[in-house]
C-alpha positions as CSV (number, residue, x, y, z in Angstrom):
1,M,0.0,-0.2,-0.5
2,P,1.9,3.4,-0.7
3,R,2.6,5.4,1.9
4,K,1.2,9.1,2.2
5,T,4.3,11.7,2.4
6,D,3.8,14.8,4.6
7,A,5.4,17.9,2.4
8,L,6.0,21.0,3.9
9,P,3.6,23.5,3.1
10,A,4.8,25.5,0.9
11,Q,5.4,29.9,2.4
12,P,2.3,32.3,1.9
13,A,3.3,34.4,-1.6
14,S,2.3,37.5,0.4
15,Y,0.8,39.0,4.0
16,G,-2.9,38.8,2.1
17,D,-2.1,35.2,0.6
18,A,-1.3,33.9,4.6
19,V,-4.6,36.3,5.9
20,E,-7.1,34.5,3.3
21,Q,-5.5,30.6,3.9
22,L,-6.1,31.9,7.5
23,E,-9.5,32.7,7.3
24,Q,-10.5,29.5,4.8
25,L,-9.1,27.6,7.7
26,I,-10.4,29.0,10.2
27,G,-13.8,28.2,8.2
28,R,-13.3,24.5,8.6
29,L,-12.0,24.5,12.3
30,E,-15.4,26.1,12.9
31,S,-17.7,24.3,10.7
32,G,-16.3,21.6,13.0
33,Q,-17.0,18.9,9.8
34,L,-13.1,18.0,10.2
35,P,-11.6,14.6,11.2
36,L,-9.5,14.5,14.1
37,E,-7.7,13.4,12.3
38,E,-6.8,16.0,10.7
39,L,-8.0,18.7,13.1
40,L,-4.0,19.1,14.4
41,G,-3.0,19.1,11.1
42,Q,-5.0,22.2,10.0
43,Y,-4.0,23.8,13.5
44,Q,-1.0,23.4,13.0
45,R,-0.8,25.1,9.7
46,G,-3.1,28.1,11.7
47,T,0.4,28.1,13.3
48,E,2.2,28.1,11.1
49,L,0.7,30.5,9.2
50,L,0.4,32.8,11.9
51,R,3.8,33.2,12.6
52,Y,4.7,34.4,8.6
53,C,2.0,37.1,9.5
54,R,3.7,38.6,13.0
55,D,6.4,38.2,11.4
56,R,5.9,40.5,8.4
57,L,4.0,42.7,10.6
58,Q,7.2,42.7,13.1
59,A,9.3,43.5,10.1
60,V,7.3,46.6,8.8
61,E,7.0,47.9,12.2
62,D,10.9,47.9,12.1
63,Q,10.5,50.0,9.2
64,V,8.7,52.2,10.2
65,R,10.8,52.9,13.6
66,V,13.4,53.8,10.6
67,L,11.7,57.0,10.9
68,D,13.3,59.9,13.7
69,E,10.9,62.4,15.7
70,N,11.3,64.9,12.8
71,G,9.9,63.3,10.7
72,K,12.9,62.4,8.5
73,L,14.0,59.0,7.2
74,K,17.5,57.1,8.0
75,P,19.0,54.3,6.9
76,W,17.3,51.2,7.8
77,I,19.8,48.9,8.9
78,P,18.0,45.3,10.3
79,E,19.1,43.9,14.1
């Protein structure tokens, strides 16, 4: 019998794509229609998508901090 391989899901193409995937996933989780075996995998995917979104938002916040109190742009150097 062939074995099912657990391939890692691809990174989202963008923040918007990640949010869309997360919304769809939440809808499936909330529907109560997922088999128990699939529930954990979907939950784990949701945490990966949430982490991706948080990381992207943090990167944007870091870039915004480049502005000083006078409104002049400073060079942005990632930490």
